[in-house]
Every structure is written in structure tokens, then in C-alpha cells.
C-alpha positions as CSV (number, residue, x, y, z in Angstrom):
1,M,186.8,116.5,16.8
2,Q,186.8,116.3,20.6
3,T,187.7,120.0,20.8
4,I,184.8,121.0,18.5
5,Q,182.4,118.9,20.6
6,T,183.6,120.5,23.8
7,R,183.2,123.9,22.3
8,R,179.7,123.1,21.2
9,A,178.9,121.9,24.7
10,M,180.2,125.1,26.2
11,I,178.0,127.1,23.8
12,A,175.0,125.0,24.7
13,W,175.7,125.5,28.4
14,L,176.2,129.3,28.0
15,A,172.9,129.5,26.0
16,A,171.1,127.6,28.8
17,A,172.7,130.0,31.4
18,L,171.3,132.9,29.5
19,C,167.8,131.5,30.1
20,H,168.6,131.8,33.8
21,L,169.7,135.4,33.2
22,V,166.3,136.1,31.6
23,E,164.7,134.4,34.6
24,T,166.2,136.9,37.0
25,L,165.2,139.8,34.8
26,H,161.6,138.6,35.1
27,R,161.9,138.2,38.8
28,T,162.9,141.8,39.5
29,F,160.5,143.4,37.0
30,P,157.7,144.4,39.5
31,A,160.2,146.4,41.5
32,A,161.5,148.2,38.5
33,A,158.0,148.9,37.3
34,F,156.5,149.5,40.7
35,V,155.4,153.2,40.4
36,G,153.7,152.9,37.0
37,L,152.3,149.5,37.6
38,A,150.7,150.5,40.9
39,A,149.3,153.8,39.5
40,D,147.9,152.2,36.3
41,L,146.1,149.4,38.2
42,G,145.1,151.5,41.2
43,A,146.8,148.9,43.4
44,D,147.4,149.4,47.1
45,A,150.1,147.7,49.1
46,A,148.3,144.5,49.6
47,A,147.4,144.2,45.9
48,M,151.0,144.9,44.9
49,G,152.1,142.2,47.3
50,L,149.5,139.8,45.8
51,I,150.8,140.6,42.2
52,G,154.4,140.2,43.3
53,S,153.8,137.0,45.2
54,A,152.1,135.3,42.2
55,Y,155.5,134.6,40.7
56,F,156.8,133.0,43.9
57,F,153.6,131.0,44.6
58,I,153.9,128.9,41.4
59,Y,157.7,129.0,41.4
60,M,158.0,127.2,44.7
61,F,155.4,124.5,43.8
62,M,157.0,123.8,40.5
63,Q,160.5,122.9,41.9
64,V,160.1,119.2,42.2
65,P,157.8,118.8,39.1
66,G,160.3,120.8,37.1
67,G,163.0,118.3,37.9
68,L,160.7,115.4,37.0
69,L,159.9,117.0,33.7
70,G,163.6,117.2,32.9
71,D,164.0,113.6,33.8
72,T,161.2,112.6,31.4
73,Y,161.9,114.8,28.4
74,G,165.4,116.0,28.9
75,P,166.4,119.4,30.3
76,V,166.7,121.3,27.0
77,P,163.0,121.4,26.0
78,V,161.9,122.1,29.5
79,Y,164.0,125.2,30.1
80,T,163.4,126.5,26.6
81,V,159.6,126.1,26.8
82,G,159.8,127.6,30.3
83,T,161.5,130.7,28.9
84,V,158.8,131.0,26.2
85,V,156.0,130.7,28.8
86,A,157.6,133.4,30.9
87,G,157.6,135.7,27.8
88,I,153.9,135.0,27.2
89,G,153.3,135.9,30.9
90,S,155.1,139.2,30.4
91,L,152.9,140.0,27.4
92,V,149.8,139.2,29.5
93,L,151.1,141.5,32.2
94,A,151.8,144.3,29.6
95,A,148.1,144.0,28.5
96,S,146.6,143.9,31.9
97,H,144.2,146.5,33.2
98,S,143.2,144.9,36.4
99,I,144.8,143.4,39.4
100,A,143.5,139.9,38.5
101,Q,144.9,140.2,35.0
102,A,148.3,141.3,36.3
103,F,148.2,138.4,38.8
104,I,147.6,135.9,35.9
105,G,150.5,137.5,33.9
106,R,153.0,137.1,36.8
107,F,151.6,133.6,37.5
108,L,152.5,132.6,34.0
109,V,155.9,134.2,34.3
110,G,156.6,132.2,37.5
111,L,155.3,129.0,35.9
112,G,157.8,129.4,33.0
113,V,160.9,130.4,34.9
114,A,160.3,127.9,37.7
115,V,161.7,125.0,35.6
116,I,164.8,126.9,34.2
117,F,167.4,126.8,36.9
118,V,167.2,123.2,38.0
119,N,167.3,122.0,34.3
120,V,170.2,124.3,33.4
121,L,172.1,122.5,36.2
122,A,170.8,119.1,34.9
123,L,172.3,119.9,31.4
124,Q,175.5,121.0,33.0
125,A,175.8,117.8,34.9
126,E,175.2,115.9,31.7
127,L,177.8,117.8,29.7
128,F,180.7,118.2,32.1
129,S,182.8,116.4,34.7
130,P,181.6,116.5,38.3
131,A,185.0,118.0,39.2
132,I,184.1,121.3,37.6
133,F,180.4,121.3,38.5
134,A,180.7,123.8,41.4
135,T,182.8,126.1,39.3
136,L,180.3,126.2,36.5
137,S,177.5,126.6,39.0
138,G,179.2,129.7,40.3
139,W,179.3,131.1,36.8
140,V,175.6,130.3,36.3
141,A,174.9,132.3,39.5
142,F,177.2,135.1,38.2
143,L,175.1,135.4,35.0
144,G,171.9,135.2,37.0
145,N,173.0,138.1,39.2
146,I,173.9,140.1,36.1
147,G,170.2,139.8,35.2
148,S,169.3,141.0,38.7
149,V,171.6,144.0,38.4
150,V,170.2,144.9,35.0
151,G,166.7,144.3,36.3
152,M,167.0,147.1,38.8
153,A,168.3,150.6,37.8
154,P,168.6,150.0,34.0
155,L,165.2,148.3,33.8
156,A,163.7,151.0,36.0
157,K,165.1,153.7,33.7
158,L,163.7,151.8,30.7
159,C,160.3,151.7,32.4
160,D,160.5,155.5,33.1
161,R,161.5,156.2,29.4
162,V,159.1,153.9,27.4
163,G,156.6,152.9,30.1
164,W,156.3,149.7,32.0
165,R,154.0,148.1,29.5
166,R,156.4,148.6,26.6
167,A,159.3,147.4,28.8
168,A,157.3,144.2,29.6
169,Q,156.8,143.6,25.9
170,L,160.5,144.1,25.2
171,L,161.3,141.6,28.0
172,A,158.9,139.1,26.3
173,L,160.8,139.6,23.0
174,V,164.2,139.0,24.7
175,S,162.7,135.8,26.3
176,G,161.7,134.5,22.9
177,V,165.0,135.2,21.2
178,V,167.0,133.6,24.1
179,A,164.7,130.5,24.1
180,V,165.3,130.0,20.3
181,V,169.1,130.3,20.8
182,A,169.0,127.9,23.8
183,W,167.0,125.3,21.9
184,V,169.2,125.4,18.7
185,A,172.4,125.2,20.8
186,G,171.2,122.6,23.3
187,R,169.1,120.2,21.3
188,P,172.0,118.0,20.1
189,F,173.0,117.4,23.7
190,N,169.5,116.7,25.1
191,R,169.3,113.4,26.9
192,K,166.4,111.8,28.6
193,Q,167.6,110.4,31.9
194,E,167.2,106.8,32.5
195,K,164.3,106.0,34.7
196,K,165.2,104.4,38.0
197,G,161.8,103.2,39.0
198,S,159.1,104.8,41.1
199,Q,160.3,106.4,44.3
200,N,158.2,107.1,47.3
201,L,158.4,110.8,47.8
202,R,156.7,110.5,51.2
203,A,159.4,108.1,52.4
204,Q,162.1,110.3,51.0
205,A,160.7,113.3,52.8
206,G,160.4,111.4,56.0
207,T,164.0,110.3,55.8
208,L,165.1,113.9,55.0
209,F,163.2,115.7,57.7
210,T,164.3,113.3,60.5
211,T,168.0,113.9,59.7
212,G,169.7,116.0,62.3
213,G,169.8,119.7,61.6
214,V,167.6,119.7,58.5
215,K,164.7,121.5,60.1
216,A,166.9,124.2,61.5
217,V,168.6,124.6,58.1
218,L,165.2,125.0,56.3
219,L,163.8,127.4,58.9
220,S,166.9,129.5,58.7
221,Y,166.8,129.5,54.9
222,F,163.2,130.5,54.9
223,C,163.9,133.5,57.2
224,T,166.8,134.9,55.2
225,C,165.4,134.3,51.7
226,G,161.9,135.6,52.5
227,P,162.9,139.1,53.8
228,L,165.6,139.6,51.2
229,M,163.4,138.6,48.3
230,A,160.6,140.8,49.5
231,I,162.9,143.8,49.7
232,V,164.8,143.2,46.4
233,T,161.8,142.3,44.2
234,L,159.1,144.6,45.6
235,W,159.2,146.6,48.9
236,G,162.7,148.0,48.8
237,M,161.8,150.4,45.9
238,P,158.9,152.3,47.6
239,Y,160.7,152.3,50.9
240,I,163.8,154.1,49.6
241,M,161.8,156.4,47.3
242,S,159.4,157.6,50.0
243,I,161.7,157.9,53.0
244,W,164.8,159.4,51.1
245,E,162.6,161.2,48.5
246,V,164.6,159.9,45.5
247,S,163.5,158.9,42.0
248,S,162.7,155.3,41.1
249,A,165.9,155.1,39.1
250,Q,168.0,156.2,42.1
251,A,166.2,153.7,44.4
252,A,166.7,151.0,41.8
253,A,170.4,151.8,41.6
254,S,170.7,151.3,45.4
255,L,168.8,148.0,45.3
256,G,170.9,146.9,42.3
257,L,173.9,146.8,44.6
258,I,172.3,143.8,46.4
259,P,172.7,141.4,43.4
260,L,176.0,143.0,42.5
261,A,177.4,142.2,46.0
262,T,175.8,138.7,45.7
263,M,177.5,138.2,42.4
264,I,180.9,139.0,43.9
265,S,180.4,137.2,47.3
266,A,178.7,134.0,46.3
267,P,181.8,132.3,44.7
268,L,184.0,133.7,47.4
269,L,181.8,132.4,50.2
270,G,181.6,129.0,48.7
271,T,185.3,128.8,48.3
272,L,185.9,129.9,51.8
273,A,183.5,127.3,53.2
274,D,185.3,124.6,51.3
275,R,188.7,125.7,52.6
276,L,187.5,126.1,56.2
277,G,185.5,122.8,56.1
278,K,182.8,124.6,58.0
279,K,179.6,126.5,57.0
280,R,177.9,127.3,60.3
281,P,180.3,130.1,61.3
282,L,179.9,131.8,57.9
283,L,176.2,131.5,58.1
284,L,176.1,133.1,61.5
285,S,178.4,135.9,60.3
286,C,176.2,136.6,57.3
287,Y,173.1,136.6,59.4
288,G,174.7,139.1,61.7
289,L,175.5,141.3,58.7
290,Q,171.9,141.0,57.4
291,T,170.4,141.9,60.8
292,A,172.8,144.9,61.1
293,A,172.0,146.2,57.6
294,L,168.2,145.9,58.1
295,V,168.5,147.7,61.5
296,A,170.4,150.5,59.9
297,L,167.9,150.9,57.1
298,L,165.1,150.9,59.6
299,M,166.6,153.4,62.0
300,L,168.2,155.8,59.5
301,S,166.5,158.8,58.0
302,P,167.5,161.6,55.6
303,D,168.5,163.9,58.5
304,K,170.8,161.2,59.9
305,A,172.2,159.6,56.8
306,S,172.7,160.4,53.2
307,Y,171.4,158.4,50.2
308,W,174.9,157.0,49.8
309,T,174.6,155.4,53.2
310,V,171.5,153.7,52.1
311,S,173.4,152.4,49.1
312,L,176.1,151.0,51.3
313,C,173.5,149.2,53.4
314,C,172.0,147.7,50.3
315,F,175.5,146.5,49.2
316,L,176.0,144.9,52.6
317,L,172.7,143.1,52.3
318,G,174.0,141.5,49.1
319,I,176.6,139.5,51.0
320,P,174.1,137.5,53.1
321,N,171.9,137.2,50.0
322,S,174.6,134.7,48.8
323,M,173.9,132.4,51.8
324,Y,171.8,130.2,49.5
325,V,175.1,128.6,48.3
326,L,175.8,127.5,51.9
327,F,172.3,126.4,52.6
328,I,172.0,124.2,49.5
329,A,175.4,122.7,50.4
330,E,174.2,122.0,53.9
331,M,171.1,120.2,52.6
332,K,173.2,118.1,50.3
333,D,175.6,117.3,53.2
334,R,172.7,116.2,55.4
335,S,171.0,114.0,52.9
336,P,171.9,110.5,51.5
337,K,173.7,110.8,48.2
338,E,170.8,109.3,46.2
339,M,168.5,112.0,47.7
340,A,170.7,115.0,47.0
341,G,168.6,116.3,44.2
342,F,165.4,116.0,46.2
343,A,167.0,117.8,49.1
344,V,168.0,120.7,46.9
345,S,164.5,120.9,45.5
346,V,163.1,121.0,49.0
347,A,165.5,123.8,49.9
348,N,164.5,125.8,46.8
349,F,160.8,125.3,47.7
350,I,161.3,126.5,51.2
351,G,163.3,129.6,50.1
352,F,160.6,130.7,47.6
353,L,157.9,129.9,50.1
354,G,159.5,132.5,52.3
355,A,159.6,135.0,49.4
356,F,155.9,134.3,48.7
357,I,154.7,134.7,52.3
358,L,156.9,137.7,53.1
359,Q,155.8,139.7,50.0
360,L,152.1,139.1,51.0
361,V,152.4,139.7,54.7
362,T,154.7,142.7,54.4
363,G,152.0,144.3,52.1
364,W,149.3,143.5,54.7
365,V,151.4,145.1,57.5
366,I,152.0,148.2,55.4
367,N,148.3,148.5,54.6
368,L,147.3,147.9,58.2
369,V,149.4,150.8,59.4
370,N,148.9,153.0,56.4
371,G,145.1,152.9,56.3
372,Q,143.7,154.0,52.9
373,G,146.9,154.6,51.0
374,Q,146.7,153.6,47.3
375,I,150.1,154.1,45.7
376,T,153.7,154.5,46.7
377,G,153.5,158.3,47.0
378,V,151.0,158.2,49.9
379,Y,152.5,155.4,52.0
380,T,153.3,156.9,55.4
381,T,156.8,156.6,56.8
382,A,155.4,154.7,59.8
383,A,153.7,152.1,57.4
384,L,156.8,151.5,55.4
385,R,159.0,151.2,58.5
386,A,156.5,148.8,59.9
387,G,156.9,146.6,56.8
388,F,160.7,146.7,57.1
389,G,160.4,146.0,60.8
390,F,158.4,142.8,60.1
391,C,161.2,141.7,57.7
392,L,163.7,142.4,60.4
393,A,161.7,140.3,63.0
394,V,161.6,137.4,60.6
395,T,165.4,137.7,60.1
396,C,166.0,137.6,63.8
397,V,164.0,134.3,64.0
398,G,166.3,132.9,61.3
399,F,169.3,134.0,63.2
400,V,168.2,131.9,66.2
401,A,167.4,129.0,63.9
402,C,170.9,129.3,62.3
403,Y,172.5,129.1,65.7
404,L,170.6,125.9,66.4
405,I,172.1,124.1,63.3
406,P,174.4,121.4,64.6
407,A,178.1,122.2,63.9
408,G,178.6,118.8,62.2
409,N,176.3,116.6,60.2
410,P,175.3,112.9,60.2
411,R,177.3,112.2,57.0
412,G,180.5,113.8,58.3
413,T,181.1,115.9,55.2
414,N,181.0,119.3,56.8
């Protein structure tokens, strides 16, 4: 009987993790559909940045509320309803004929997926021993990055073949099917968490932000997550297509190497940090790699390097993209045990705040240099390099902030 219950729990957890996979498919959709989406809506760089940032805007603000909803109703209905809402947003996007309508569609997608990841982990904590929590979290991240890989080249090919509108409709259908499976599998295990009384979030925030090293950790996380998200989910596609004159499918294949490398490196990086007992040296090494890869992409051109060199740079960017594992661990280490969940929510908020701001500002920088360009085919090389240069500058700020993170932490767990 115990074996059957454990097997059912594993099925419920796997179904929940599939919701996270769908989440990452939604996240990368604008990059895969960039050419058709921009052309159909007549969107310039700033408008595409606005559409892309709608997802991250609501996602970051829903981090803490998403956790509170899970506490109130249990995690299962929250992540299943969130998956359905994301599907509805994808349908709105598919039917859009203006920038405002596309923004609303992506806003709904972000609203839905924002509550998935934290509640998948909440169900995981409910079902399994803390001794295997990190291992299972690694597999959740693995599945999420499968979604990111599929959401690049394969999804771009689908958009080329059936059109971006039909692809968005198919993604909505997949969202609905996965939500139903997750609800049926997870419902028997849904538990409302016992309320612990009202907590003063302002007092919690004050305690957290006065802890040594927290501000440097958050600034550094902002400066790595923002540029990488802006490149993977939006601006990397037109940059590679225009400068190396390759198809959207080829550009997506190169960008798809970023989540592939993340999928491989994230569990390895976490294991290495645990064995070394230190995170800061690994963070600095990853930041150095991110800086070097961005410099290479910024300086190289078709007459100096082949398309395969670009693909190698994208793969190398995927390794620092897994730094979120270390940053979240740093935040947990530097917060009291009873505030660990709040600390992780703050870290997620800061990371996606970086993604939101960098998508917008990178678009503005490209528009400023480009002038009157409307779609990806008429972005000048100077404009695209200016956008990437801005991402590199933000990365360098994060490198300095990472260096300022204290080697130890107040709780002595590093």
C-alpha cells in the first residue's frame, strides 16, 4: 500500500513538474515567433520589448502573492489554474492584431505561469522528505530547461511552418491538457498549509535587507538574470539573424544551446558548491564566463567567426545562466530559517525585475541607435550591437557586485 501511495505521489509530482515545462515554453515563445509577430503587428524594437516585458512585469509581482495563494488553497489548484490562465493568454495573443492586444495576451500568460514554480516546489515539500528536496528540485529544473530547449529551434520551426498564431493556439491546447492531468494526479495530495498567524512583511523585509551581503547578492542576481533573459527570450534572435544572416530556425538552434547548457550545468554547479562549501568563487567564475561570452558575441562578425562560433558562445552563456541555483542558496543561507521562503520569493522577484527592465531598455537602446526601423530585417548592425553592449555593461556591474559578496555569511552555513 505504501508503495502504491509513493508511486501516486511521484506521478502527482511529475505532472506538476510538467506544468513548469509548459511555463518555460510560454516564456520563450516571443523569441521563437519574433519575425512573424513583429511583421504582423508592425512592431518596432521598443514595442517588441514592451510585449516581451509584459510577461516579466506581472511574473515578478506575483511571486509572493503566488506563495500566499498556495498557503490558502493548497498548491495543486493554484498551479493548475495558473496553467489554464497561461493557455487563455496564449489564445489572446494568437488573436491579437495590435500591440495593446498582444501585451494583454502576454500579461495573462505571465499572470498564469507566475504561480506555477513556487507551488510545484510547495507540493514537492509536502510529498517528500527534505533529504531529497534538492535532488527533486534539480529534476524540476531539468524539465523546465527541456521546455526552454523545445521553445527555441523546434518552436521556431513550428512558427515558420504553421504560422505564429497557430503555434500559439497549439501551445494553449497543450497548456489545457497538462493542467487537467496535473489536477487529476495532484488533487488527492492537495493540502492547505496551517496558518501561522499574520506576519509583518515590512518587518521581514527589514530584517532580510539588513543582513550582511544580501544587497550585493540581489544586485548581482539582477545583473546576471536581466541580460540573459533579455537575450534568450527576445533580443538574441534578431541579433544572430541580422548579423550572421541566418534563418530564424538557425538562430533559435543557437539560442537553444543556452538552456541546454543550463540543464546540464545547474545540478553539477549545485553539487560542486555543496562539496566545496563555498559559492562565491563559483559565482565569480560564472560571471567571468558570461562576460567573456558576451564580449565575443559583441566583437565577432561573419568575416571573423563562423556561425558555429556563435553557437559555442551561446552554449557557454548557458553555464552562468544556471547561477540562479547558487543565488537562491545564498539567499536562504543569509536569512533566518523561518524566512527562507520569503527570501527565495524576493530573489525571484529581483531576477525577473531584471528581465523586465532589460527587455524594455534594450529595446529603447536599439530604437535610439536604429532610428525608424520597424522589423528585424531593418535593424542596423550598430543598433543591435548597442543593445548587446548595454547587456554587457549591466553584466559588468553585476560582476563587481558579486565580488562584493562577503565570503561567509551571518548564519555560518556557507
